[in-house]
N, C-alpha and C positions, 0 to 999 in steps of 0.2 A: 263703973260709976262715971257718969259724965261730969267733967270738971274743967275749969279753965287751966288748972295745973295738970300737965301730962307727965306720966311716968317715963323714965328713960332707962333702958336696960341693955347691957351688952355693948357691942361695938356699933357705932353709927356716926353720921356727920353732926357737927355742932348746929348747923343751919339746915332746916327742912328743905328737901328737894335741891340740894346744892352740895358740891364738894364730896362726891361719893367715894372717891379713892378706890375705884374698881368694883365697888359693890353695886348691886342692882336694887333700885328704889321701887318698892311694891306696897301699894296702899290697900288695906282692908277697911272699908268704911261703910257706914250706914247712911241712908237718906240721900244718896247721890251726891256725895262730897259736902253735905251740909250737916251731917250728924256726927256721931262718935267715930273716931278713926284709930287705926293702928297702922303705923308705917313700918314695914319690914325692910331690912337691908340684907339682901340675899347674896350668896356667892354666884348663883347661876341665873340665867334668863328664865323667868317663870312661864314664858310663852313657848318654850321649846318642848312641846308635847305632841303626841299622836292621839287622835280622838277615835273612839269606838262608841257609837250610840248617837241619839238624835240631838243631844245638847252640845252643839258645836258651832263655832263661828262659820259664817259664809261670806264669800266675796264674789260679786257678780258685776260684770260690765253691763250697764244698762243698755248699751248699744246692741248687745247680743239678744236682748229680750224682744219679743214680738207681740206687742199689744195689737188687738184686732183693729183699732182705729188708725193704725199706721197704713193699712192697705185697703180698708173698707170704710167709707164715710159713715156707714150705719153701725160701725163697730164701737167698742168702748175700751176703757183702760184695762191694763193687766194688773191683777192683784199680786202683790209681792209678799206682804206680811200682814198678819191680822191677830187681834185679840179682842176681848170683850169691850175695850175702850176705844179702839181705832182700827182703821184699815189704811194700809199704805200701798199706793198703786202707782203705775207708770202709764202715761199717755204719750203718744207720738203722732198727733193728728196733723195732716197736711191739707185736708179738704174741710170745708165748712160743714157744720152739723146740719143734716137735712131734717132735724127735729130739735126740740127744746128739751132740757133736762131739769130735774128737780131732785136734789139729794135729800131724802126725807128722814134718814136715820141720824143725821147730825151735821154740824158745820163742816165746811170744806175749806181747807187751806192748801194752796198749790204754789209750788216754786217753779218759776220759768227758767229751766236750765238752758234751753236753746229756743230761738224763734221769736216771733212777734205776731201781733194780730189784735183782734178786738173781741171782747165778750159783750153780747147784748144781754142786759139784765133788766129786771123789773125796776131797778133803781136808776137805770140809764146805761149808756154805753161806757165800757171801761177798756181803754187801750192798754195792752201789756207789751213788755219788752224783756229781753234777757236780764236776769237778776231780780225780777219782780216777785214779790209775794202777792198772791191774789186771794182775797178772803171773800167767800160766798156764804151768807148765813143759811142755816138749815131751812130747807123747803123753799128757798128762793128759786124762781124760774130763770134760766139763762140759756144762751147758745154761744158756741165758740166759732169764730170766723178767722182762721189763721191767715196771716199775710205771707208767712213762711212756715215750713214744717216746724212744729212746736213740740218740744219735749217738756212735759210737766211731771214733777214729783208731787203726788197728791196725797194729802193726809186728811182722812175723814174721821172726826171725833164723834162719839156718841153723846158727848156733852158739848157745852159752848166753849169755843176758843175765846180766851180773854187776854188782854194785856196784863202782865204780872203786876201785882200791887207795887206802888212806888216805894222804894227803899230810901236809904240815906242820901242817895245821889239826886233824888227828886224824880218827878213823874215824866220828865222829858229825856231821861238818860237810862239806858242807851237808846231807847226807842222814842223818838219825838213824834207823837200822833199828828202834829201839825204838818208833817211832811207826807202824810198819806194822801193819796189821790182818791177823792170821793166823786161818784158820778152825778151828773145833772139829769133830771128827768127828760126823756125824749120818746114820747109815745109813738108807736109804729102803726101806721094805718093798715086796715084790712086789705088783703091783696098783696102785701109785701111779704117777703120772706118765704121759707119753704112750706109747702102744703102737700098733703097726700093726694092720691089720684082722685079722691072724692072732694078735694078742695078744703080739707080740714087741717088744722094745726095740731101736730102730735106733741104732747108734753110727756116725756118718758120719766117716770118716777123710779129712781134708783134706791133700792131698799133690800134688806135681807129677804130672801125668798122671791125677789122680783126678777125682772122689772115689771111694772104696770104702766100702761099707756092711757093717758086721757086725750080725748080728741075734742078740740074746740072749733066752733064755727067762726069765732072772732080771733084776732091776733092776741096772743097771751101777754104781750108786752105793750099794753095800752095805758100805762100809768102816766097820768098828767102831772102828778106831784106827789111828794112824800115828806114826812117829818118823823123824827125819832132818833134813837141812838143805837139802832140795830140796822146796819147797812153794809153793802159790799164796798170794798176798797182795794187799791194796790199800794204796795210800799216797796221801794227798791232798796237792795242791800247797800247801794252806794250812799244812802242817806242814814245808815245805821252808825251810831256813835260807839266806836270800839273802846272798851275799858282796858287799860294796860297797867303793867307794873314793871319797874326796872329790876327788881330783886327776886321775884318768884313767878313761875308760870301759873297764871290764875286758873282756878277750876272752871269747868265748862258752864256751870250755872251762872257765872258772871255775865254770860252772853245770851241770857234767856230773852226770847223774842215774844212768844205767845205760849199759852198753856191752856189745857183742858184737864178734866179729871183723869189722872193717870197718864197724861201725855204732855211732854215738854219739848218745845221747839227752840233751837239755838242757832245763832249765826257765828261761825268762826271765820273771821275776815282778815284781810291784810292789816298789819299793825307793826309798830316798832318792836323789835326783839328785846328780850331781857338783856340788860347791859352790864349788870354787876358780875364781875369775873367769878367763875365757879358755879353760877346758876344753871340748873338743868332747864334747857329751853324747850324740850319735847315733853309731852304729857307722860307722867310716870306710869309704870305698870300698875294695873288695878284690875279688880274683878267686879266692881260696881254691883255689890250683892243685892241691891234692891231695885235695879233697873236694867232692862235690856237697852242696848244702844244701837242705833243705825247712824252711820256716817255716809253722807252722799257728797262725793268729791265733785265740786262744780268747776274749779279752775285753779291755776297757780302752781307753785312749787314750794318745797320745804327745804330751805337752805341749799338750793341748787338741785334738788332731786325733784323732777317733774311729778305732779300728781295726775294719775290717769283720769281724764274728764269723764264723768258719769259713772265712776266706780261706786257700787253700793256695798258697804261693809256692815255686816250684822254681828254684834258680839252679845251673846246671851248673858244674863246676870249670873254671877257665880263662876264664870270662866275667865281666866286671865287673858288680857289683851293689852295692846299698846304698840307704839312704833317699834319697828325692828331694831335690834341692837346695833346693826350697822349704821342706821340712821342716827341713833343716839351718839355713837362714836364720832360720826362725821360732824354733827352739830357741835360737839366739844372741840374737835380738831379745827373746824372752820369758824370758831367763835369770833375771831377778829375780822373775818372776811364778809360777814353778813350782819347788817344792822336792822333787817326787817324780816318778818314772816310774811311770805307772799302766797297765801293760800286762801281759798274760799270754800268752806265746807259747811254743809247744812247738817245739823245733828238732830236726831229724834230720840228722846229717852222715854221709855214706857214703864209704868209700874208693873204691869202684868207681862208675863212671857209672851213674846211674839212667835207666831207659828209661820215659818217660811212656806210659801206656796210650792207646788210641784215644779213650777217653772224656775223658781230660784234654785231649788235643789238640783235640778237638771243642768243648770248653767253655772254651778259653783266652780270657782277656779281651783278648788281642791287644795288649798294651802294648808289645811289641817286634816 
């Protein structure tokens, strides 16, 4: 039964996620850290297992993946994970698109891991840089022109991406929409941009069972003006307001950025470390029984331990995961040596199970 008063049985710490005295902190919770919970205090590391079967964690270095757009201007992103609510893909484009694209199955939210450049969109041009989130509404026509090879983590939802409802902190925290960059209209004349051998403009529709191509005689980005509340934008993680606590490691949902049905996007960014002695600074062991989790390691380190840039880590719901025990022990031992968490991690949580692509399984680092 859900209650403000929680039962306490057996041996465990007085304060949650603190002063473990050698025990292992393991949470069994519903609703992705927002529902009913049970915290177990175990003798052994719950991630010390060997897996047989398809429901297993995967860890892949995105630099080892080979999306076709990395070597062919006519190529596209590489699918990494999928379910009925979203597709998670990787792009590594270095040449400008010789066509235009339109994602017609859902909104597209992309994170710029590396590179810079410009997107030509129906709303106007959008410059992007490392650390940007780039939002493109469903069925919007656009084209990418990299200034440098660009690595994108791309999440396509089958529903709308929306800013989470404002909570007690107010509508500007942690994401202040006033810091988003919104494009100005800039119609492009006929004769500019890429055309086919017949002088037509190709708009490639990206969809299940596709693609489909439309061919126009006129430039598809001919918009003189627009109005409304459905538009493309960029938002850089350097402008994200990080929520912190001195006495407890806050759950991931505190750092929610955008969401769609069954899909939740979070920013784990540099911040002051928990300072009350005895507090566990690393995320506790958990099996997140209602959500799959993807962590994309963008940059930084964790208490002096470098984070592999571009590492993609997938933890299926119901399977234990968490920082290695050695990292936890180091965080306790070095408590007085570090007063900040210096990491940048993009997190994707999904209600439905994610299916890893063959490329992900072929490049799994095999840690389980």
